[in-house]
C-alpha positions in Angstrom: 60.2 75.1 91.9 62.6 72.2 92.4 61.5 69.4 94.4 64.4 67.1 95.9 63.9 64.0 97.6 67.0 62.3 98.9 67.9 58.8 100.6 71.7 57.6 101.9 72.2 55.1 104.4 74.9 57.0 105.9 74.1 59.2 108.5 76.9 61.5 108.1 76.8 62.0 104.5 72.8 62.7 104.5 73.1 65.2 107.5 75.9 66.9 105.2 73.5 66.9 102.0 70.5 68.4 104.0 72.8 71.3 105.4 73.9 71.7 101.9 70.3 72.0 100.6 69.1 74.5 103.3 71.7 77.2 101.5 69.1 77.0 98.8 65.6 76.5 100.2 63.3 74.8 103.0 62.7 71.5 104.3 59.5 70.2 103.9 59.7 66.9 105.2 62.7 65.0 106.6 64.7 64.3 103.3 61.9 66.5 100.7 63.7 70.3 100.0 61.7 72.8 98.1 64.3 75.1 96.4 63.8 77.8 94.5 63.9 76.8 90.5 67.2 78.7 89.0 69.2 77.0 86.4 72.0 78.4 88.9 70.6 76.5 92.4 69.7 73.6 89.4 73.3 73.0 88.4 74.9 73.4 91.9 73.3 70.9 93.2 74.1 68.7 90.1 77.4 69.6 90.6 77.1 68.5 94.5 75.5 65.7 93.9 77.6 64.2 90.7 81.1 65.1 92.6 80.9 64.9 96.4 77.9 61.7 96.6 77.1 59.6 93.4 80.8 58.1 94.1 79.6 56.9 97.6 76.6 55.7 96.0 75.6 51.9 97.6 72.5 49.7 96.9 70.3 52.3 99.1 71.4 55.5 97.9 69.2 57.9 96.0 68.4 61.7 94.8 65.4 62.5 93.0 65.2 66.2 91.6 61.7 67.4 90.3 61.8 70.5 87.8 58.0 71.8 88.7 57.1 74.7 86.0 55.6 77.5 87.6 51.6 76.7 85.9 52.3 73.4 87.5 52.9 74.9 90.6 49.5 76.1 90.9 48.0 72.7 90.8 49.8 72.0 93.9 47.9 70.5 96.7 49.2 70.7 100.4 47.0 69.0 103.1 48.7 68.3 106.9 50.8 70.8 109.1 54.5 70.0 107.5 56.7 70.1 110.8 59.0 72.8 108.9 56.0 74.5 106.6 56.7 77.8 108.9 60.6 78.0 109.9 61.1 79.9 106.8 58.1 81.7 106.1 58.6 85.5 104.8 55.6 88.0 105.6 55.5 91.4 103.8 52.8 94.1 104.3 
């Protein structure tokens, strides 16, 4: 699993980045996404940040990417009801 957290001062840039991340995962909180942990996705996100966003960073702008290993995923505790938690839920029977 990849966790991507971001903060952009510019509303337009923040919205574009959010739409970009939606292609690869689901929103957990307003500026936090959970993405599938694949090398291809990680490289796509890094390229997007490096070429489209980093050149325009101001003092308060940031993107944090956390790679969480599969064994560590089992140690994640979730509490509460995230607003977007159920949006992308797929159930198989």
